[in-house]
C-alpha positions as CSV (number, residue, x, y, z in Angstrom):
1,R,37.1,-30.2,9.8
2,I,37.4,-32.4,12.9
3,V,37.3,-30.6,16.2
4,P,37.1,-32.1,19.6
5,L,33.6,-31.4,21.1
6,P,32.9,-32.0,24.7
7,V,29.7,-34.0,25.3
8,D,27.6,-32.9,28.2
9,Y,24.9,-35.6,27.8
10,R,25.2,-38.9,26.2
11,G,22.1,-41.1,25.6
12,C,23.0,-44.7,24.6
13,E,24.8,-46.4,21.7
14,I,23.0,-48.8,19.4
15,G,24.5,-51.1,16.8
16,D,23.9,-50.8,13.1
17,V,20.2,-51.4,13.0
18,F,17.3,-49.4,11.8
19,V,15.2,-47.9,14.7
20,V,12.0,-46.0,15.1
21,G,10.2,-44.3,18.0
22,Y,10.8,-41.4,20.3
23,G,10.8,-38.9,17.4
24,L,12.4,-41.2,14.8
25,H,9.9,-42.1,12.0
26,V,9.2,-43.6,8.6
27,A,6.6,-41.8,6.5
28,D,5.4,-40.0,9.6
29,L,4.7,-43.3,11.4
30,Y,6.3,-44.5,14.7
31,R,7.6,-41.1,15.9
32,N,5.2,-41.0,18.9
33,L,6.3,-44.3,20.4
34,P,7.6,-43.8,23.9
35,G,10.8,-45.8,23.3
36,I,13.2,-46.9,20.6
37,H,12.3,-49.9,18.6
38,V,14.3,-52.0,16.1
39,V,12.6,-52.7,12.8
40,P,13.6,-54.5,9.7
41,A,14.6,-51.8,7.2
42,E,13.7,-53.6,4.2
43,V,10.1,-54.3,5.4
44,V,9.4,-50.7,6.2
45,A,11.1,-49.5,3.1
46,A,8.5,-51.7,1.1
47,D,5.5,-50.8,3.4
48,A,5.9,-48.0,5.9
49,A,2.9,-49.4,7.9
50,A,4.1,-53.0,8.1
51,C,5.1,-52.7,11.8
52,V,2.2,-50.7,13.1
53,A,0.1,-53.6,14.4
54,D,3.2,-55.0,16.3
55,L,4.3,-51.5,17.8
56,Y,0.7,-50.2,18.5
57,P,-1.1,-53.2,20.0
58,A,-3.9,-51.1,21.6
59,L,-4.8,-49.7,18.3
60,A,-4.8,-53.1,16.6
61,A,-7.4,-54.3,19.0
62,E,-9.8,-51.4,18.0
63,P,-12.4,-52.0,15.5
64,G,-11.2,-50.4,12.2
65,G,-7.8,-49.9,13.8
66,V,-4.5,-50.6,12.5
67,G,-5.4,-54.0,11.4
68,S,-6.9,-52.5,8.4
69,R,-4.4,-50.9,6.0
70,G,-6.4,-47.6,6.0
71,S,-5.2,-46.4,9.4
72,T,-2.0,-44.5,10.0
73,G,-1.5,-45.5,13.5
74,R,-1.3,-42.0,14.7
75,G,-4.3,-42.3,17.2
76,T,-1.9,-42.1,20.4
77,E,-0.6,-38.6,19.8
């Protein structure tokens, strides 16, 4: 059923893209980013951690950080 619904608060509109951050996640990664980021859907579908080094640069600089595939990138929570 379609019913008119008044909207009190409206965030923003985005195009037809795959986004992560600010609570949106892929395999429990990226949800703690402070903003919304566009990532290639086919890349994160193949490897959920593929964009961790790009989106968490401080962790990538740490020894044993996200540059190694063993890290989940959840160190900023």
